[in-house]
N, C-alpha and C positions, 0 to 999 in steps of 0.2 A: 436693403436700403437705406441711405443712409434718411435719417428725420427729415434735415433740412431737405431732400429731394422730395421723399412723399407729401412732405407737405406741399409741394407745388404741384405734384404730379394729383396729389386728390382735389384738386383745383378744376382740374377736365371733366368738365361734365359729362360729355360724350361717354357712354362707357366700354362702349368698343374701341376708341381710340383711346381709352386711359389707360386699360389692358395693354395694348400693344406699345405705347411707350411705357409702361413700368415692365414690360417685361424685355426692353431692352435697356432699360436702366440697369437692371436687377443682372443681367450677363451683358455686358457691353464688349463684346467679344465678334470677331469676324473669322471665316473660316475661307482659305485659299489654298488652293489647291491641296487638300486634305489636311493643309494644318491650320490652328487655332491659335489667332492670334489675342492677346490677354491686355498685356502691359503691365502699367501700374494700377494699382486701385486708383477709383474715382476720388475716394477719400485723402488721397497721399499724391495727388498728381496738379501740378502748376496748369495753369492756364495760357503760357507764355513762358518760352527760354527767357527772356530779358526785356522785353518790353512792358509786360502788363503780369500782374495777379502770375510774376515767376517765384513761386515760393510753394512748398508742400502745401495743400489744400487750399490752392488759389483758384483752383478750378471750380468746385463748389461756390466757394465764395460768389466765384464771377456769377455763378447763373442765379444766384440768390437775390443777388444785387440787379444783375439786368430785369428779372422778375419784376421787380418793385419798380425799375424806369419803366419797364415795356405795360405794368399795368398802368401809370400815372399818366402815360401815353393815351392808353386804352381810353381813359376817363376823360381826358381833356376830348378826345375825336367823340366820345356819346353826349357829355356836358356842355360842351362850347360849341364844337361844329355840327351837331345832332346827325353825326354818321353812324355807318356801321361796322362793325368790326365784331368777326369771331375770335373769342377770347380764347375758346379751346385750342384753336390755332395758334395762335402768338404763344401759349402755355408749353403747349407740345414743341414749339420752335425754339423758344430761349432753351430748354431742357436738354434738346437733341443738338443742339447746334455744333459742339464741340466736345459731344459724348464718346468720341475717339482719340481724341488729343491723346490721353493716355496710351493709345498702341504705339504712339509715334515719338514719342519721349522717354529716355531710362535717365538714371542718375548714374554721373561718372565719379570716377575712385576721387575727386579732389570734390566730389560734393554740389558740381554744377548740372546742369542738363546739357544733352548731347540728345543728336537723333538717332531712333532704334534703326537696324536694318530696313525694318518696311518703310520706315519714312522714306530711303533711299530710293523710293519705288513709286511709292505712292502715299499724298497728303490725305491730312483729317478729313478731308470737306470731299476728297476722291471715295473714299472708304466709306462715309456716313451716308453718304447719298445711293451708294450702289447696293449696299445693305439696306437700305429702307425701300428701294427698289425689288429686293429680292424679298421683303415682307410685308409690299404691296400696302404703302402707305398712301395713303392718299394725295395725288399730284399735287395739291396745294401747297400741303404742308412740305412735301419734296422741293418745290419752288421756295420757298421761305429757308429754308438752308442751303440751297443752290448759290440764292443772294443775298445772304447776312454778310458780306465780305463788301456788296455793293460790286458794282461795276469794274472800278478802278483796281480794288485789291482781287477782286472773284470772277467767276466766270459769268455772270450778268446781275444787272440790277435791278430791282424789285419792280414786281409788276401788278403786286396787290397789296393792300393796305396791310395787310396783316405782316406782308414780309417787309412793308418800308418801316411798319413798329421795331420789328424784330431788329432789322439794321441798324437803327436807330440809337435802340437800347444798348445794343451790343457796341458799338462804334464810342457812344457814352458813358459805359462803365469802363473799357478796356483805355481810353482818354484821363479819365478821372485817377486810376489807378494810375496808370505809368504816368500819369504828373506826377502825382506825390513822391511817388518811389525814387522819381528822378531828380525832384527836388530833395528829398528825404537822403540822399548819398550825396548829393553837392552840399549840403549843410555841414552834413560830418565830414566831410572831408574838409570841408574848411573851417571846420572849429577844432577836430581832434584830429586832424591828417590820416584817419582812416575812413575808409569805407566800408560800412560792416556786409557781409556775406549774406546772400539770399532775405532780405529787409521784407518782413511779412507787413500787409499793410498798416495795422495796430500799430507797426510801432514807427513806419514812413507818417502817419499822421502824426504821431506823438510827439518825432521831431520836428516835423514843422508847425505845430501848434506851439512847442518851445522857443521857437524861435521868435515869435509872436509877440508872445508873453514876457521872454525873459532876455532875449536877445541873444548874442554868439556865448553868451555864458552859460545859457538857458539849453543850447544844443549840446554844447560842450558836457554838460552835465547828464541830459538827458541818455546819451551817447553811450557814458560812461556806464548808465546806469543800465541800458540794455546790454551792453558788452560783461557786465557780471551778471545779472538775470541767466544769459547763457551759460556759463561758468559753473554757474551754481546747478545747473539744470543739466551738465554732463557726468 
């Protein structure tokens, strides 16, 4: 298991739930009609094809960031509103909500991401919910997964505090990452006349920061530095 994911899994206090989550993370596959689907590795998979975390390693980065946002929301509920929230369910929801994204993405010949044949029949949400039901996960956790997109983009709205926390954490991190990537692409086009392929979050934040510090000249220098760094890594 990736060390970053293991650190989050280990925070689940309920031993039985922690073990069930760990087993799925260690082997994120599903069997349909006798065929086992695995897809990309968790470490290599993006969390989206274009809108957010659309680069290798984006999925785990999204889970890590989302866990931080969700933890802060739990602290607010606890310390400010004096409410109760089951952090084990929240952590489990964060870890598992996109765990089957690697099954629906594949790398095209030009380096972009496309949909797998499985994705033409089932989406990642349907896949993980069906597998969690098969593995007898708690109903309240399955609801968190069902509701993490919210009612506008998913099958239902959150009906528990834990589901709401996961939904808000997912939406917040996806928006943060997506907006910074979008801004970095715009800035690189405007300053250097090129749009860097598969920008990472680190590169995107660096480009955006360079505009604040040094203006368009700073963006141009940063984009060129990234291009040279990529050439050197080839």
